[in-house]
N, C-alpha and C positions, 0 to 999 in steps of 0.2 A: 759423133758426140751429140748429147742431147741436153737441152735445157727447157724445163717446163715450168712456166710461171702461171700460178693458179691462185684463187682466193685463199686456199688453206695454207699456202707457202710456195717455196721454190724447191724444185728438185732437178737433179740432173746427173749426168755422168761426170766423173772427175777428170779433169784435163781438157786440153783443146784451146781454141781461141776464145777470148772473152765474148760472152753472149752466146756462145755455141756449146757450153758445157758448164759445169759448176765449178768455175775457176775462182781463185782468191778474189779477183775484182768483183765478180758477181756476188760472192758471199758477203763482202764488205758493203756493197751497194744496197743489198736487200736487208741486211742486218741494220744498216743505218736508217733505212725507211721504216722498218718495223719499230726499232727503238724510239724513233722520233714520234711515231704514231702512238705508241703506248703511253709515252710521257704526256703527250698533248691530251690524250683521252682521259687519263687518271690523275695527273699531276704527281705521280709517284716515280721516283728515279731508282727503281729496282726491278731487275728480271731474274727469274730462275732458269737455269740452264741444265740440261742433261743430255746424254748421248748413248746410243747403242755402241756395240763394240767394233763397228766397221773399221777397216784398215785406214781409211781417210779421216776418221773421227778425231784424232788428236790435232791434225792440221786444221780441220774446220773449226774445232772447239777454240783453238788458239786465235784464229781470225775473228770469230764471233766475240770473244771475250774482250779482245783488244778494241774492236769497234765499239762496243757498248761502253767500254771505259772511256773511249774518246768522245762519246756523246755525253759524258758525265753521269752515266748510269752505273749503280752498283750492281755487281753480279753475284748471285748465290749459285755456285757450281757444284752440282751434285755428282759430277763425274760419270762413270758408267752407271746407268740408271735405265729406267723403263718409261715409256710414254705415260702410262697411268700414274707412275710415281711423281713425275713432274707435275702432272695435273693436280694431284693432291697437294703437292708442296706449294703451288702458287698462292692459293688462298691462306694457307698456314702462315706463309712469309709475308702476307699483305703486299704482294708485288704487283707490278703493273701488268705482268704477264709472264709467259714462259715460252722458251724455245727448245724443242727436242730435235736433236741432230740425228735423224734416222731416215732411211728410205724404205721403212717397213719391210715388205716382202721382196723388194727389188734385189737383184744380184749385187755382188760386192762392189762393182765399179760405180755404183750409184750411192749418192747420199742427198740429204735434204734438210731444209729448215721448216719444221712443223711449227705453226704459230698458235699461241694460245692467248686468250684474254685474261682479265684480272680475275675471273671466276675459275680459271684453269680449264676452260673449255676452248674448243677450236673456234677461231674467229669466223664470223659470218660473212655472207656474200658481200654486203655493203662495206664492211670493214676491210675485207680482203682487197676489194677494188680500190679503197683509199690507200692502203699500203702500196699497191702496185703503182698508183698515180704518183705518190710521193717518191717512189724509186725512179720512175720514168723522168720525173722533173728534177731529181737530185735536190729535193726540197728539204735539206737537212743542214744543221749547223753544229759544229763540234765544240767542246768545251775547252776553255783555256787551261794552262798547266796547273792552276790552283784548284780546279774543279773537276779533275778526272775522277771517274768512278773507281771504287774499290772492289776487290774480289775476295769473297769468302768461300772456302772449300767446305762442303757439308756432306758427310757420308752417313748422316743419322737417318735419312729418309727411308732407307731399306727397312729398318726396324719400325719406323713410325707407319709405313704403309702396312706391314704385317700386323702390327698391333691394331690398327684400325679394321683390318679384315677379321681378326680374331675377336673383336668387340662386337661384331654384327650378330644380332639375336638369332639369325637363322644359320650361323655357322657353329657347328657343334663339334668342338675340338675333342671332347671326350668320346663321342660316337665314332669319329674318324680314327682316333687312336686305338680304340677297342676293336675296330674292323681289322686291324693288323694287315693293312694293305702292303702288297709287294708291287712297286711301280717302277717302270722304266720311263726315262724322260729323254727327249731330243730337244735340245736348246740351240741348235744350229750354230754353236760356237759364238754366241752373242751373249747379251747380259741376262737372258734367261737362265744361264748357266751359274749365275751368282744368285738371282732372286728366287727361282723355283725350288732349288734344294733347301734354301733357308725357309721358305714357307712351309715346305712339307715336314721339315724338322719340327717347326713350330706347332704344326697340326698333330704331331706325334707319329708320324710315318717313319718307321725305323728302317725299312728296307727299300732303298732307292737305288736303281742301277742307272748310272749316268752315261748317256750317249752325246758326244759333241758338246760338252758343257765348259770348254776352255774359251773364255771370251777374248779370242784373238782376231775375230773377224774373218777368218778363213772358213767360209761356209762350205761344209762337206758335200752339200747338195743344194739345188735350187731352194731358197729359203722359204718359199711359200708353202704353208702346211697343207698340201694336197696329197692324195692318196699316192700318186706316182712318185712323190718325194719322201715318202715315209716307209719305204720298203725295209730298210735297216731297222727301224723302230718296230715294225711288225714282226720281223724275224727275231729280234731280241726279246720281245714280249713272251713268244711261244718258247723260245729257248730257256728263258729264265723262269717260266711257268709263273709269270706275273699276273696280277689281277687286272691290270690295264697299263696302256701306254699313254703318255702325255707329250704333246708337241706344242711348242709356241713359235711365233715369228721372232725376227730379230729384236723388235722393240716391245715384245710381250703384250700386245693388245689383241692378238688373235689367238685362239685356242682350239685344239681338236684332240680327239681321243682315239685310241686303238683298243679294241675289245680284247678279252683274255685269249681268244682263239686266233688272234692276229688280224681278224677283219676290222675294216674301218667303221668307227661309230658314225662317221660323216660329219664334216664341219657344219653343215646346215643344221644338224641336230644338237650342236653344242648348246645353242641358245634355247632350242625346244626343251631340252632336258632341264636346264637350269630354270626356265620359266615354269615348267611343270612343278618343280619343287617349291619355288616362290609362291605359286598360285594355290598350293595346297595349304599354305600358311597365311597368305596375305591376299584377300580378295581385291581384284582390281583389273586394270586394262593393260594391254601389251602393244608394243610397236615393233615393226621391223621394216626394212625397205622393200620396195615393190618387187625386187628381184629375188627375194628370200622365200623359203618353202612355206607352203600353205599349212604344214603341219602345226606351226605356232598358232595359227588362227584356230585350228581344230582343238588343240590343248586348252586354248584360252576360253573358247566357247563352252567347252566341256566343264570348265571350272566356274562358268557363270560370269566371265568377264567379256569385255568387247575388244576386238583386235582392231588396230588402226594401221594403215600402210603409209609410209613416208617416201619421199623422193629419195633416190640413191645418194648416199654421202652421210657420214656420221653426224655432221651438224644438223642435217635435215631430220635425222632420226631423233636427235636430242630435242629439237624444237617441237616435234610432233609429241614426244613424250611428255614434255612440260605442258603443252596445250591440253592433252587428254589425261594428265595426271596418271600416267602409266607406272606400274609398280616394277616393271622389268621390260627391257627392250634390247635392240641390238641389230646385228646384221647377220646374214647367213653365211658370212665368211669366217665364222668362229668368234665374232665379236659380241661380247656380253656387256650391256650397260645397266648397272644396278644403282638407281638414284639414291638409295639408302646410304651408299658410300660416296659416289660422285657421278657426274654426268659424263662419262667417258668410257670407251671399251677397256675392259680390265681383265686380262687373262688370269692374274693372280686371284682376284675375287672370285672369277669363274671356277677356278680349281677348287677353291675352299667350299663353295656352294655345292658343286658337283659331287665332290667326295662326301660331304654330309648327306646328300641325297642318296648317294650309293650305298653309304653305310647303313642308313635307315631302311633302304629298300631290301637290303640284305640277300641280294641275288646277283649272279654274274652280270657284268656289263652288257654282254650280248643279249641278255634276257631284258634288261632295261630298254635297250634299243629297239627290241622287237615289240615293245609295249606301245610304241608310238606309231601313228599312221605312216605308211611307207610311201614316200613320193620320190620321183627321180627328175632332176632338172637337166635339161639339155641345153647347151650354150653354143650358138652359131652366130654368124655374121654374113652380111652381104656388102661387098665393096662397090661403091658407086663412083661415077666420074666426079671430080672435084666441083664442076659447075652445077651438079644435079641439085635441085631444091628439095631437101630431105624433109623439110616441115611439110611442104605441099603434098609429098608422097604419103607421109603419115596421115594426113587429113583424108586422103582417098581411102586409105585402109580403114580408118575410123568410120567413114561414111558406109563402107561395105558391111561393117559389123555393128552399125549403130543400134541394132535391136538387142545386142548382147550387153551385160554389165561391163562397163569400161571406165577408165580414168585417164586423164591427159596431164596429171600433175608433174609427170616426168616421162616424156615420150609418150608412149601409148600402151596401156595394159588392158587386155581383153580377157574376160572370164568366161569359161565354158563349164558350168556346174563346178566341179572341183578341179578342173584343169584351167591353166591359164597360159597366156603368152604375153611377154613384155618386149617392146620395141624401144630401143633408145639410140639416138644418134651419138656418135663419138664426138668428143670435144677437141680431139687432136687430129682426126683423119676422117676422109669421106666414106664412112662405113655406118651401117645400122647394125647394132648388136641386137640379137634375137635369143631371148631366154624363154623357154617353155617348160612346163611342169605337168607330169601326169602320174598315175599310179604304176607306171613301168617305163622302162627306157624306150620301148617301142611306141607307146602312146605319146610320150614327150617329143620324140623324134618326128612322129607323124604330124603332130600339130605344128611343129617348127617347119616342116617341109610344106605344109599346106599354106602357111603364111608366106613363106619364101616364094612359093608358086603364085600366090596372089599378087605379090610385089612385082614379080617378073612380068605378069600379065599386064598390070597397070602401066609399067614402063614401056611395053610394046604398044599400048594403045596411045601413048603420048606422041 
């Protein structure tokens, strides 16, 4: 059993002893802490709540609602929803914050409380630490019987979210409808099965073949939208002679595509393609995290903009986007953040923008993919002894490559012309994650192996 307490929320496996899994006691404790923090921060006694379709969702939802009511907080319950939909609802409801019950791409035994501030954005490091401290000290007081919170069930935000997407100037519903796309979707039996078909219908897409769109939480495969988990989608695209395939994760904030020939567009290139389209019409800057493909920088500079890298984590990307006034940003895991709509990863907005781009491009998806610089990312890790000083080790690697362009805002990233390697310590185990990118798999792997060799040599010298 696992329970992970972090600044962005609490996630864990369902069941087990209290404090060793996401048990009812833990859910009540952390909801109490968050609700108390949100009211203290804003003076507003209202929280928006939504969930993905996980099996444990109803149980967790009931506990969260009851706890918030017990604190005297009114709850706007969106029911089965998506992370970006809740993010949009929070400011519209003028709420103190929002909670999304989802463990994102984790398997079905996991669930989590994702925590939002009054802007509908993920809480930052300082706020997260304050919530954890409140939980640790049980620093909360419940309301008396005359001041319990009330619950409102609101199922209107599916349409409100879609309406906001259709109202975006760079979403061209007529162009998408005219393209007459045939699309296969894989929604991993979560809430994408409700929201993605509704969006496509609103965009005028008449031929949609649905895979795993029953929102019952019985994930038919590992829910992370990676190539090895999208075999059925790839096969269905070619079988149906579709123009493309679309896959989302359980809470619909990550997005990836399959080309018409069944090949993978690549989740790293979701953001690249959408940014390419945005930059053709809006001059400006872009942001992604340090572990995302260089292709975004290439596309940005070609369009006359400036690319900026942020530390890994959505809140860090959002902060950098605000700081640099970026017109588009996100993460290489298929997360598209379009501030014209809101500051959060939004697969639904990504779908609408991508389909508009594809309709205007008027060539197959595989041709669009081949128009971008081709890079390959290799992901490796080194396991160290728990007592090892990882920070000191990274300093020695930095010293060895001090003549190369590098940054230490999140671990250590070293650039070698158009290749790079990013070393990050894990927050949960004694390992160093090593991401490297080159123009081929061989180049990326060789770069990773060179750095791994350097680390081993440093360890032997100690």
